[in-house]
N, CA, C and O of each residue as an XYZ file, in Angstrom:
940
protein
N     103.364    117.543    111.291
C     102.766    117.676    109.959
C     102.237    116.323    109.489
O     102.973    115.336    109.494
N     100.988    116.270    109.090
C     100.390    115.040    108.588
C     100.424    115.042    107.070
O      99.897    115.953    106.431
N     101.027    114.052    106.515
C     101.089    113.872    105.062
C      99.902    113.003    104.662
O      99.670    111.962    105.276
N      99.139    113.416    103.634
C      97.927    112.706    103.253
C      97.996    112.323    101.779
O      98.327    113.145    100.923
N      97.680    111.067    101.500
C      97.568    110.575    100.133
C      96.131    110.148     99.895
O      95.647    109.222    100.545
N      95.438    110.811     98.970
C      94.099    110.389     98.570
C      94.247    109.199     97.625
O      94.912    109.283     96.592
N      93.610    108.086     98.005
C      93.898    106.776     97.435
C      92.581    106.095     97.042
O      91.679    105.975     97.870
N      92.467    105.658     95.806
C      91.233    105.055     95.298
C      90.888    103.771     96.042
O      91.743    102.907     96.237
N      89.624    103.652     96.456
C      89.176    102.429     97.127
C      87.994    101.830     96.366
O      87.385    102.477     95.515
N      87.689    100.571     96.699
C      86.622     99.853     96.020
C      85.460     99.540     96.947
O      85.038    100.380     97.742
N      84.948     98.318     96.835
C      83.765     97.942     97.600
C      84.029     97.887     99.105
O      83.095     97.933     99.905
N      85.280     97.789     99.479
C      85.708     97.893    100.874
C      86.720     99.036    100.923
O      87.535     99.177    100.011
N      86.677     99.846    101.969
C      87.620    100.960    102.056
C      89.071    100.487    102.090
O      89.986    101.243    101.762
N      89.274     99.237    102.487
C      90.633     98.702    102.530
C      91.127     98.193    101.196
O      92.310     97.884    101.051
N      90.236     98.099    100.212
C      90.624     97.614     98.884
C      91.118     98.802     98.066
O      90.319     99.584     97.550
N      92.424     98.933     97.951
C      93.041    100.065     97.257
C      93.691     99.533     95.983
O      94.642     98.754     96.053
N      93.193     99.941     94.831
C      93.605     99.247     93.610
C      94.173    100.121     92.502
O      94.558     99.594     91.458
N      94.240    101.428     92.685
C      94.742    102.277     91.610
C      96.218    102.007     91.317
O      97.034    102.039     92.239
N      96.584    101.741     90.059
C      98.006    101.537     89.732
C      98.837    102.776     90.010
O     100.016    102.681     90.352
N      98.216    103.942     89.861
C      98.928    105.205     90.051
C      99.157    105.481     91.527
O     100.210    105.990     91.913
N      98.178    105.148     92.348
C      98.355    105.290     93.793
C      99.394    104.307     94.319
O     100.160    104.632     95.226
N      99.419    103.115     93.755
C     100.428    102.149     94.200
C     101.838    102.617     93.881
O     102.762    102.356     94.651
N     102.018    103.296     92.773
C     103.333    103.882     92.479
C     103.771    104.799     93.620
O     104.912    104.747     94.079
N     102.841    105.632     94.062
C     103.166    106.613     95.088
C     103.377    105.939     96.436
O     104.271    106.330     97.187
N     102.578    104.945     96.751
C     102.739    104.264     98.034
C     104.114    103.605     98.124
O     104.758    103.648     99.173
N     104.561    102.997     97.029
C     105.899    102.400     97.029
C     106.982    103.473     97.095
O     108.000    103.287     97.762
N     106.769    104.590     96.408
C     107.757    105.670     96.445
C     107.887    106.257     97.845
O     108.996    106.542     98.296
N     106.767    106.441     98.536
C     106.814    106.930     99.909
C     107.562    105.951    100.814
O     108.371    106.357    101.647
N     107.285    104.668    100.642
C     107.985    103.658    101.440
C     109.478    103.662    101.134
O     110.297    103.512    102.041
N     109.833    103.832     99.879
C     111.228    103.910     99.448
C     111.947    105.046    100.190
O     113.106    104.911    100.585
N     111.235    106.164    100.369
C     111.807    107.324    101.051
C     111.721    107.222    102.572
O     112.298    108.045    103.283
N     111.006    106.218    103.072
C     110.813    106.106    104.507
C     109.867    107.150    105.058
O     109.997    107.563    106.210
N     108.902    107.590    104.234
C     107.972    108.642    104.619
C     106.607    108.065    104.979
O     106.068    107.223    104.261
N     106.060    108.522    106.086
C     104.734    108.109    106.502
C     103.684    108.986    105.827
O     103.932    110.159    105.550
N     102.520    108.418    105.566
C     101.406    109.190    105.023
C     100.104    108.520    105.415
O     100.006    107.294    105.443
N      99.116    109.329    105.714
C      97.761    108.818    105.903
C      97.170    108.572    104.514
O      97.118    109.486    103.691
N      96.727    107.344    104.252
C      96.097    107.059    102.964
C      94.591    107.183    103.144
O      93.961    106.371    103.822
N      94.036    108.200    102.534
C      92.626    108.529    102.726
C      91.794    107.942    101.587
O      92.032    108.282    100.428
N      90.823    107.072    101.881
C      90.049    106.434    100.817
C      89.225    107.440    100.019
O      88.633    108.367    100.571
N      89.204    107.229     98.713
C      88.477    108.119     97.785
C      87.804    107.244     96.734
O      88.335    106.205     96.341
N      86.614    107.684     96.281
C      85.901    106.937     95.253
C      85.674    107.820     94.035
O      85.762    109.045     94.125
N      85.382    107.201     92.898
C      85.247    107.917     91.633
C      84.251    109.073     91.701
O      84.478    110.124     91.101
N      83.152    108.884     92.427
C      82.108    109.909     92.474
C      82.292    110.924     93.606
O      81.419    111.755     93.858
N      83.425    110.843     94.273
C      83.684    111.748     95.395
C      84.551    112.926     94.944
O      85.507    113.300     95.622
N      84.208    113.498     93.803
C      85.051    114.541     93.223
C      85.117    115.793     94.091
O      86.104    116.527     94.048
N      84.088    116.037     94.865
C      84.097    117.220     95.735
C      85.237    117.174     96.746
O      85.735    118.215     97.173
N      85.648    115.967     97.127
C      86.721    115.830     98.116
C      88.062    116.315     97.588
O      88.972    116.599     98.366
N      88.188    116.413     96.249
C      89.444    116.867     95.647
C      89.350    118.286     95.096
O      90.262    118.754     94.415
N      88.242    118.968     95.393
C      88.052    120.321     94.857
C      89.184    121.253     95.287
O      89.575    122.149     94.538
N      89.708    121.040     96.494
C      90.792    121.897     96.997
C      92.029    121.810     96.109
O      92.824    122.748     96.051
N      92.189    120.679     95.417
C      93.352    120.470     94.552
C      93.083    120.856     93.110
O      93.969    120.757     92.261
N      91.847    121.303     92.824
C      91.438    121.618     91.457
C      91.731    120.435     90.541
O      92.282    120.590     89.451
N      91.349    119.245     91.014
C      91.661    118.007     90.305
C      90.526    117.025     90.553
O      89.796    117.151     91.536
N      90.375    116.042     89.658
C      89.270    115.100     89.829
C      89.720    113.648     89.787
O      88.906    112.746     89.584
N      91.022    113.421     89.979
C      91.549    112.057     89.957
C      92.577    111.897     91.067
O      93.156    112.872     91.546
N      92.790    110.656     91.465
C      93.858    110.347     92.409
C      94.987    109.639     91.648
O      94.768    109.064     90.582
N      96.195    109.694     92.217
C      96.557    110.171     93.547
C      96.664    111.690     93.639
O      96.994    112.385     92.678
N      96.368    112.165     94.842
C      96.665    113.542     95.239
C      97.421    113.445     96.554
O      96.941    112.837     97.511
N      98.595    114.040     96.598
C      99.404    114.041     97.820
C      99.409    115.441     98.413
O      99.712    116.420     97.732
N      99.068    115.517     99.692
C      99.163    116.769    100.437
C     100.312    116.619    101.421
O     100.296    115.753    102.296
N     101.311    117.486    101.257
C     102.512    117.430    102.100
C     102.749    118.827    102.662
O     103.416    119.650    102.036
N     102.201    119.090    103.845
C     102.294    120.426    104.404
C     101.516    121.409    103.553
O     100.311    121.258    103.347
N     102.220    122.421    103.058
C     101.586    123.436    102.210
C     101.559    123.032    100.741
O     101.011    123.760     99.913
N     102.135    121.895    100.408
C     102.221    121.453     99.012
C     101.101    120.463     98.687
O     100.819    119.548     99.462
N     100.474    120.661     97.536
C      99.493    119.713     97.021
C      99.954    119.309     95.622
O     100.113    120.156     94.743
N     100.165    118.014     95.425
C     100.717    117.528     94.158
C      99.772    116.496     93.577
O      99.328    115.590     94.283
N      99.464    116.623     92.306
C      98.613    115.666     91.607
C      99.433    114.951     90.534
O     100.464    115.453     90.089
N      98.960    113.775     90.128
C      99.595    112.931     89.104
C     100.756    112.140     89.721
O     101.637    112.706     90.368
N     100.735    110.834     89.507
C     101.713    109.959     90.161
C     103.148    110.292     89.788
O     104.027    110.299     90.650
N     103.397    110.568     88.512
C     104.770    110.850     88.087
C     105.247    112.168     88.685
O     106.391    112.271     89.128
N     104.375    113.177     88.699
C     104.734    114.458     89.308
C     105.005    114.298     90.801
O     105.873    114.974     91.355
N     104.267    113.410     91.446
C     104.488    113.179     92.877
C     105.855    112.549     93.101
O     106.573    112.947     94.018
N     106.225    111.576     92.280
C     107.556    110.962     92.433
C     108.656    111.999     92.233
O     109.643    112.010     92.968
N     108.489    112.863     91.250
C     109.482    113.915     91.016
C     109.544    114.875     92.207
O     110.624    115.292     92.625
N     108.379    115.218     92.741
C     108.337    116.090     93.920
C     109.077    115.449     95.100
O     109.850    116.119     95.786
N     108.845    114.169     95.333
C     109.479    113.500     96.466
C     110.998    113.544     96.360
O     111.684    113.684     97.373
N     111.526    113.427     95.155
C     112.975    113.521     95.006
C     113.493    114.939     95.260
O     114.585    115.118     95.800
N     112.708    115.938     94.869
C     113.127    117.316     95.132
C     113.043    117.652     96.619
O     113.958    118.252     97.184
N     111.941    117.260     97.242
C     111.703    117.623     98.642
C     112.486    116.758     99.624
O     112.841    117.210    100.712
N     112.752    115.518     99.237
C     113.428    114.555    100.119
C     114.515    113.844     99.312
O     114.317    112.710     98.877
N     115.663    114.500     99.109
C     116.669    113.979     98.181
C     117.364    112.687     98.618
O     117.967    112.008     97.787
N     117.292    112.340     99.893
C     117.902    111.079    100.310
C     117.141    109.903     99.712
O     115.935    109.990     99.483
N     117.841    108.811     99.460
C     117.263    107.622     98.823
C     116.534    108.014     97.535
O     115.316    107.859     97.452
N     117.254    108.515     96.534
C     116.611    109.016     95.317
C     115.815    107.944     94.584
O     116.174    106.766     94.569
N     114.740    108.388     93.988
C     113.912    107.516     93.160
C     114.431    107.472     91.729
O     114.438    106.415     91.099
N     114.859    108.608     91.223
C     115.280    108.722     89.836
C     116.791    108.774     89.672
O     117.336    108.103     88.795
N     117.471    109.545     90.485
C     118.874    109.798     90.252
C     119.027    111.035     89.393
O     118.417    112.068     89.669
N     119.841    110.937     88.349
C     120.108    112.119     87.524
C     119.035    112.311     86.451
O     118.096    111.522     86.344
N     119.193    113.376     85.660
C     118.200    113.706     84.638
C     118.069    112.621     83.585
O     116.977    112.385     83.068
N     119.179    111.955     83.262
C     119.118    110.877     82.277
C     118.278    109.720     82.810
O     117.486    109.136     82.070
N     118.444    109.391     84.078
C     117.654    108.317     84.679
C     116.179    108.676     84.692
O     115.330    107.808     84.488
N     115.860    109.945     84.930
C     114.465    110.360     84.927
C     113.863    110.214     83.530
O     112.699    109.839     83.389
N     114.648    110.506     82.513
C     114.170    110.326     81.146
C     113.846    108.873     80.840
O     112.849    108.580     80.180
N     114.686    107.964     81.317
C     114.420    106.537     81.101
C     113.185    106.096     81.883
O     112.405    105.271     81.408
N     113.015    106.645     83.071
C     111.833    106.313     83.874
C     110.562    106.789     83.185
O     109.529    106.125     83.263
N     110.629    107.929     82.513
C     109.460    108.424     81.778
C     109.058    107.441     80.690
O     107.869    107.237     80.441
N     110.029    106.842     80.050
C     109.708    105.807     79.058
C     108.965    104.644     79.717
O     107.992    104.136     79.160
N     109.416    104.224     80.889
C     108.776    103.101     81.574
C     107.359    103.446     82.002
O     106.481    102.583     81.995
N     107.129    104.695     82.371
C     105.772    105.153     82.685
C     104.853    104.931     81.488
O     103.764    104.374     81.627
N     105.298    105.369     80.318
C     104.471    105.222     79.121
C     104.352    103.756     78.699
O     103.306    103.336     78.202
N     105.411    102.984     78.894
C     105.369    101.546     78.588
C     104.292    100.855     79.427
O     103.508    100.061     78.907
N     104.261    101.159     80.716
C     103.268    100.549     81.596
C     101.854    100.955     81.203
O     100.951    100.119     81.168
N     101.661    102.234     80.907
C     100.320    102.749     80.659
C      99.788    102.412     79.271
O      98.579    102.270     79.088
N     100.681    102.283     78.296
C     100.233    102.111     76.914
C     100.388    100.689     76.384
O      99.763    100.326     75.387
N     101.216     99.885     77.044
C     101.411     98.503     76.586
C     100.886     97.480     77.592
O     100.159     96.560     77.218
N     101.247     97.636     78.860
C     100.864     96.636     79.857
C      99.414     96.799     80.317
O      98.661     95.825     80.339
N      99.022     98.005     80.680
C      97.680     98.184     81.244
C      96.551     97.856     80.260
O      95.560     97.260     80.682
N      96.647     98.212     78.972
C      95.560     97.828     78.059
C      95.382     96.316     77.955
O      94.257     95.825     77.867
N      96.493     95.579     77.965
C      96.409     94.116     77.915
C      95.807     93.562     79.198
O      94.961     92.669     79.155
N      96.236     94.084     80.330
C      95.662     93.657     81.607
C      94.176     93.983     81.673
O      93.380     93.167     82.137
N      93.802     95.172     81.213
C      92.406     95.585     81.281
C      91.516     94.624     80.501
O      90.422     94.284     80.952
N      91.970     94.195     79.357
C      91.161     93.274     78.547
C      90.958     91.953     79.285
O      89.955     91.268     79.083
N      91.908     91.604     80.132
C      91.854     90.353     80.879
C      90.983     90.461     82.123
O      90.266     89.517     82.455
N      91.032     91.600     82.822
C      90.432     91.694     84.163
C      89.261     92.664     84.261
O      88.776     92.906     85.367
N      88.791     93.226     83.159
C      87.867     94.354     83.263
C      86.566     94.013     84.003
O      86.027     94.861     84.714
N      86.060     92.797     83.847
C      84.831     92.452     84.556
C      85.098     92.228     86.049
O      84.245     92.526     86.885
N      86.267     91.711     86.376
C      86.666     91.617     87.786
C      86.810     93.015     88.378
O      86.407     93.263     89.514
N      87.385     93.921     87.600
C      87.560     95.289     88.046
C      86.207     95.949     88.332
O      86.036     96.614     89.355
N      85.266     95.762     87.436
C      83.924     96.314     87.646
C      83.330     95.787     88.939
O      82.709     96.542     89.687
N      83.508     94.520     89.211
C      82.983     93.897     90.426
C      83.645     94.448     91.684
O      83.024     94.490     92.746
N      84.912     94.872     91.568
C      85.664     95.367     92.721
C      85.329     96.812     93.068
O      85.580     97.266     94.185
N      84.760     97.534     92.101
C      84.428     98.943     92.298
C      83.183     99.067     93.173
O      82.285     98.228     93.109
N      83.138    100.105     93.979
C      81.970    100.325     94.842
C      80.705    100.405     93.974
O      80.731    101.026     92.911
N      79.610     99.793     94.407
C      78.381     99.812     93.596
C      77.938    101.205     93.155
O      77.400    101.371     92.061
N      78.164    102.203     94.004
C      77.754    103.565     93.651
C      78.594    104.154     92.518
O      78.203    105.150     91.909
N      79.731    103.551     92.236
C      80.642    104.057     91.203
C      80.552    103.281     89.890
O      81.160    103.675     88.895
N      79.798    102.181     89.883
C      79.840    101.296     88.711
C      79.215    101.919     87.476
O      79.718    101.714     86.371
N      78.137    102.673     87.626
C      77.534    103.322     86.464
C      78.512    104.318     85.842
O      78.648    104.390     84.620
N      79.185    105.080     86.692
C      80.182    106.042     86.201
C      81.306    105.314     85.474
O      81.716    105.711     84.383
N      81.796    104.251     86.089
C      82.893    103.506     85.481
C      82.479    102.936     84.133
O      83.214    103.057     83.153
N      81.312    102.319     84.080
C      80.847    101.720     82.828
C      80.685    102.794     81.743
O      81.151    102.623     80.617
N      80.029    103.886     82.091
C      79.765    104.934     81.098
C      81.068    105.516     80.542
O      81.220    105.648     79.328
N      82.001    105.861     81.422
C      83.233    106.503     80.970
C      84.135    105.531     80.216
O      84.752    105.911     79.221
N      84.220    104.297     80.669
C      85.111    103.333     80.005
C      84.532    102.856     78.677
O      85.274    102.652     77.716
N      83.217    102.678     78.614
C      82.628    102.259     77.338
C      82.753    103.364     76.292
O      82.934    103.086     75.106
N      82.656    104.601     76.729
C      82.867    105.717     75.802
C      84.299    105.716     75.296
O      84.545    105.942     74.111
N      85.242    105.463     76.190
C      86.660    105.438     75.823
C      86.987    104.259     74.916
O      87.763    104.398     73.971
N      86.406    103.112     75.196
C      86.706    101.887     74.454
C      85.923    101.774     73.152
O      86.332    101.066     72.232
N      84.798    102.475     73.080
C      83.962    102.391     71.884
C      83.174    101.110     71.787
O      82.758    100.718     70.697
N      82.959    100.446     72.916
C      82.187     99.197     72.957
C      81.805     98.920     74.406
O      82.299     99.584     75.318
N      80.937     97.950     74.618
C      80.566     97.615     75.986
C      81.725     96.910     76.681
O      82.629     96.380     76.034
N      81.680     96.915     78.003
C      82.712     96.209     78.762
C      82.718     94.729     78.415
O      83.773     94.104     78.307
N      81.514     94.178     78.242
C      81.409     92.751     77.925
C      82.023     92.440     76.562
O      82.654     91.398     76.386
N      81.840     93.336     75.607
C      82.424     93.129     74.280
C      83.946     93.262     74.311
O      84.654     92.558     73.591
N      84.435     94.163     75.144
C      85.889     94.367     75.247
C      86.565     93.229     75.988
O      87.705     92.881     75.682
N      85.876     92.644     76.959
C      86.453     91.608     77.821
C      86.828     90.370     77.014
O      85.970     89.736     76.401
N      88.112     90.032     77.019
C      88.590     88.837     76.320
C      89.895     88.393     76.964
O      90.969     88.793     76.516
N      89.819     87.568     78.015
C      91.035     87.153     78.708
C      92.067     86.487     77.797
O      93.266     86.716     77.956
N      91.624     85.679     76.859
C      92.581     85.008     75.975
C      93.366     86.026     75.151
O      94.588     85.932     75.035
N      92.659     86.995     74.583
C      93.340     88.029     73.790
C      94.201     88.913     74.695
O      95.313     89.295     74.327
N      93.683     89.228     75.866
C      94.436     90.078     76.787
C      95.730     89.429     77.231
O      96.771     90.085     77.258
N      95.684     88.151     77.581
C      96.888     87.459     78.033
C      97.903     87.310     76.908
O      99.109     87.408     77.138
N      97.419     87.073     75.694
C      98.321     86.999     74.552
C      99.002     88.347     74.299
O     100.202     88.413     74.035
N      98.211     89.413     74.385
C      98.740     90.762     74.210
C      99.754     91.087     75.309
O     100.801     91.674     75.035
N      99.447     90.710     76.538
C     100.346     90.969     77.648
C     101.639     90.187     77.506
O     102.718     90.717     77.770
N     101.540     88.936     77.092
C     102.724     88.104     76.927
C     103.711     88.763     75.961
O     104.914     88.789     76.221
N     103.207     89.285     74.864
C     104.072     89.963     73.892
C     104.646     91.251     74.480
O     105.818     91.564     74.273
N     103.810     92.003     75.219
C     104.252     93.281     75.776
C     105.320     93.110     76.855
O     106.091     94.034     77.115
N     105.368     91.934     77.485
C     106.328     91.695     78.564
C     107.732     91.355     78.073
O     108.659     91.290     78.880
N     107.910     91.141     76.796
C     109.219     90.718     76.290
C     110.350     91.676     76.665
O     111.396     91.205     77.112
N     110.198     92.992     76.509
C     111.297     93.879     76.932
C     111.601     93.773     78.422
O     112.760     93.835     78.831
N     110.554     93.613     79.230
C     110.757     93.488     80.673
C     111.483     92.193     81.002
O     112.350     92.171     81.876
N     111.138     91.122     80.313
C     111.837     89.850     80.533
C     113.330     89.991     80.234
O     114.180     89.500     80.977
N     113.622     90.671     79.131
C     115.028     90.856     78.775
C     115.791     91.571     79.870
O     116.903     91.170     80.213
N     115.211     92.623     80.425
C     115.884     93.365     81.490
C     116.036     92.523     82.746
O     117.079     92.572     83.399
N     115.014     91.750     83.095
C     115.040     90.989     84.340
C     115.890     89.728     84.251
O     116.126     89.063     85.260
N     116.342     89.404     83.069
C     117.354     88.350     82.932
C     118.746     88.892     83.226
O     119.685     88.132     83.461
N     118.866     90.229     83.209
C     120.154     90.877     83.460
C     120.318     91.320     84.906
O     121.439     91.379     85.412
N     119.206     91.636     85.581
C     119.263     92.197     86.935
C     118.008     91.805     87.693
O     116.993     91.451     87.094
N     118.085     91.871     89.006
C     116.930     91.522     89.834
C     115.805     92.538     89.717
O     114.636     92.197     89.894
N     116.155     93.790     89.417
C     115.165     94.859     89.343
C     115.378     95.673     88.076
O     116.468     95.660     87.503
N     114.362     96.366     87.646
C     114.476     97.212     86.460
C     115.575     98.236     86.660
O     116.325     98.540     85.731
N     115.676     98.777     87.883
C     116.685     99.789     88.179
C     118.001     99.208     88.666
O     118.864     99.959     89.121
N     118.182     97.892     88.584
C     119.469     97.296     88.922
C     119.424     96.399     90.136
O     118.620     95.468     90.191
N     120.271     96.665     91.105
C     120.393     95.796     92.266
C     119.281     96.013     93.282
O     119.022     95.145     94.115
N     118.631     97.152     93.218
C     117.535     97.473     94.148
C     116.463     98.244     93.381
O     116.774     98.907     92.392
N     115.213     98.168     93.819
C     114.144     98.864     93.095
C     114.177    100.365     93.309
O     114.636    100.854     94.341
N     113.683    101.083     92.318
C     113.543    102.536     92.413
C     112.392    102.938     91.498
O     111.504    102.127     91.235
N     112.393    104.163     91.016
C     111.242    104.693     90.287
C     110.816    103.804     89.129
O     109.621    103.568     88.948
N     111.764    103.305     88.341
C     111.404    102.469     87.194
C     110.590    101.263     87.598
O     109.605    100.922     86.943
N     111.000    100.614     88.676
C     110.269     99.445     89.162
C     108.871     99.829     89.643
O     107.898     99.136     89.343
N     108.769    100.926     90.383
C     107.479    101.314     90.937
C     106.500    101.747     89.845
O     105.301    101.486     89.942
N     107.009    102.402     88.818
C     106.147    102.852     87.726
C     105.513    101.683     86.988
O     104.372    101.776     86.536
N     106.245    100.589     86.866
C     105.726     99.402     86.187
C     104.939     98.514     87.154
O     103.876     98.000     86.805
N     105.454     98.340     88.350
C     104.833     97.413     89.293
C     103.434     97.858     89.715
O     102.592     97.017     90.031
N     103.175     99.156     89.724
C     101.844     99.632     90.083
C     100.753     98.991     89.255
O      99.658     98.737     89.757
N     101.042     98.723     87.977
C     100.048     98.092     87.104
C      99.738     96.674     87.560
O      98.590     96.235     87.498
N     100.750     95.967     88.011
C     100.534     94.598     88.481
C      99.786     94.585     89.812
O      98.998     93.673     90.063
N     100.016     95.576     90.666
C      99.259     95.650     91.905
C      97.790     95.920     91.625
O      96.919     95.384     92.311
N      97.509     96.736     90.637
C      96.133     97.004     90.192
C      95.425     95.692     89.882
O      94.334     95.433     90.388
N      96.056     94.861     89.041
C      95.453     93.588     88.662
C      95.364     92.640     89.850
O      94.359     91.948     90.013
N      96.387     92.599     90.671
C      96.422     91.676     91.808
C      95.305     91.977     92.804
O      94.698     91.060     93.358
N      95.035     93.261     93.030
C      94.047     93.638     94.042
C      92.617     93.332     93.616
O      91.775     93.041     94.465
N      92.325     93.392     92.317
C      90.932     93.245     91.874
C      90.619     91.892     91.254
O      89.453     91.588     91.001
N      91.641     91.070     91.003
C      91.412     89.824     90.266
C      92.338     88.715     90.756
O      93.413     88.975     91.297
N      91.900     87.484     90.556
C      92.761     86.339     90.863
C      93.388     85.761     89.595
O      93.992     84.689     89.641
N      93.253     86.448     88.476
C      93.793     85.965     87.205
C      95.314     85.822     87.290
O      95.998     86.687     87.837
N      95.825     84.733     86.747
C      97.270     84.528     86.673
C      97.778     85.188     85.397
O      97.521     84.703     84.295
N      98.492     86.283     85.549
C      98.933     87.047     84.387
C     100.246     86.532     83.807
O     100.487     86.660     82.607
N     101.096     85.951     84.652
C     102.374     85.432     84.164
C     102.642     84.068     84.801
O     102.205     83.788     85.917
N     103.363     83.239     84.069
C     103.732     81.908     84.555
C     104.768     82.033     85.664
O     105.575     82.963     85.673
N     104.738     81.078     86.609
C     105.729     81.136     87.685
C     107.133     80.778     87.221
O     108.080     80.878     88.001
N     107.288     80.359     85.956
C     108.614     80.128     85.383
C     109.168     81.370     84.696
O     110.311     81.371     84.240
N     108.380     82.403     84.620
C     108.736     83.642     83.925
C     109.614     84.507     84.829
O     109.316     84.631     86.017
N     110.686     85.109     84.305
C     111.484     86.014     85.145
C     110.678     87.191     85.685
O     111.025     87.753     86.724
N     109.610     87.568     84.995
C     108.744     88.634     85.505
C     108.069     88.193     86.797
O     107.888     89.000     87.709
N     107.695     86.919     86.880
C     107.055     86.399     88.092
C     107.996     86.522     89.290
O     107.580     86.941     90.369
N     109.257     86.158     89.098
C     110.225     86.246     90.196
C     110.403     87.694     90.639
O     110.530     87.966     91.832
N     110.412     88.625     89.685
C     110.497     90.053     90.019
C     109.264     90.495     90.805
O     109.383     91.229     91.787
N     108.080     90.050     90.377
C     106.855     90.397     91.094
C     106.913     89.923     92.544
O     106.510     90.646     93.456
N     107.411     88.716     92.750
C     107.515     88.198     94.108
C     108.464     89.049     94.940
O     108.185     89.329     96.106
N     109.580     89.462     94.353
C     110.518     90.324     95.088
C     109.882     91.673     95.406
O     110.074     92.217     96.494
N     109.122     92.211     94.448
C     108.481     93.507     94.665
C     107.395     93.422     95.745
O     107.236     94.352     96.536
N     106.658     92.328     95.780
C     105.624     92.165     96.804
C     106.225     92.168     98.211
O     105.579     92.596     99.168
N     107.461     91.688     98.329
C     108.113     91.602     99.631
C     108.855     92.872    100.023
O     109.289     93.006    101.167
N     109.005     93.805     99.088
C     109.715     95.047     99.401
C     108.975     95.857    100.467
O     107.753     95.785    100.598
N     109.756     96.626    101.220
C     109.197     97.568    102.205
C     108.257     96.856    103.189
O     107.123     97.271    103.427
N     108.787     95.770    103.741
C     108.031     95.038    104.753
C     106.813     94.315    104.226
O     105.839     94.111    104.950
N     106.867     93.925    102.953
C     105.729     93.216    102.361
C     104.551     94.124    102.068
O     103.399     93.707    102.187
N     104.830     95.370    101.683
C     103.777     96.351    101.425
C     102.728     95.839    100.451
O     101.529     95.949    100.709
N     103.174     95.281     99.335
C     102.236     94.775     98.339
C     101.578     93.470     98.755
O     100.386     93.268     98.520
N     102.343     92.593     99.367
C     101.813     91.274     99.741
C     100.744     91.388    100.821
O      99.826     90.570    100.876
N     100.860     92.400    101.682
C      99.893     92.580    102.770
C      98.616     93.286    102.327
O      97.646     93.340    103.082
N      98.607     93.820    101.123
C      97.462     94.610    100.667
C      96.209     93.746    100.510
O      96.280     92.597    100.076
N      95.078     94.316    100.867
C      93.808     93.615    100.684
C      93.566     93.334     99.211
O      93.849     94.163     98.346
N      93.035     92.144     98.945
C      92.636     91.749     97.597
C      91.133     91.473     97.581
O      90.528     91.249     98.630
N      90.548     91.489     96.416
C      89.119     91.213     96.299
C      88.787     89.835     96.855
O      87.694     89.622     97.380
N      89.728     88.897     96.740
C      89.506     87.539     97.236
C      89.495     87.479     98.766
O      89.102     86.465     99.342
N      89.915     88.543     99.416
C      89.884     88.598    100.879
C      88.534     89.049    101.415
O      88.283     88.962    102.617
N      87.665     89.530    100.535
C      86.381     90.080    100.950
C      85.303     89.009    100.750
O      85.003     88.631     99.617
N      84.743     88.539    101.814
C      83.785     87.425    101.751
C      82.601     87.768    100.837
O      81.934     88.791    100.995
N      82.376     86.882     99.893
C      81.247     87.025     98.986
C      81.437     88.021     97.867
O      80.531     88.211     97.056
N      82.608     88.671     97.798
C      82.798     89.734     96.792
C      83.298     89.188     95.470
O      82.999     89.757     94.420
N      84.064     88.083     95.494
C      84.659     87.592     94.251
C      83.792     86.501     93.665
O      83.370     85.577     94.359
N      83.535     86.623     92.380
C      82.665     85.639     91.742
C      83.380     85.015     90.560
O      82.817     84.156     89.882
């Protein structure tokens, strides 16, 4: 049985930058599960018609097709209970909070910092779609929204709860990473893959956690292609 993960790619098929796909890639590694990661682009919606969905990640596992990163993590725990991602129902509830924390506090601050780098990392055929949809969502042009100084200030404030936790333990989930860590770390992989911006100081406890996460699962994150690895792509 071939397990397939449809995974967002950029100007190079090896540049995989979706924060939601990174959550799933780490969760699969946590479970020790192999999957073919199939490159997908924003305008390739026909490729996901079988799933009645228009966004990634989409995981195909035998006869099962699962969409949405959080739903995929929950599915993996049901289908493969060894090495749990969540644990009990209470732990899953706390992980849901971290999902919303990453998406509503961390990612907006990161986006304000890296949005022009992100546009540059997207395949040229997808840039018009990205600009149109994001400018409609933001209510302004990408250039008007882009403000690294404001974004970094916003991110610094948003990281305070995470700093508090990482002063108590090496990982959000305690002695070893699990769903909570992957739900948050996916956002940092998104920024790392498309930009060289320094989001946190190397004296920050969040930085030390990021380094540990990059080395998890055989250096899964550290080995990932970045925009800076593509000759002539980063400006």
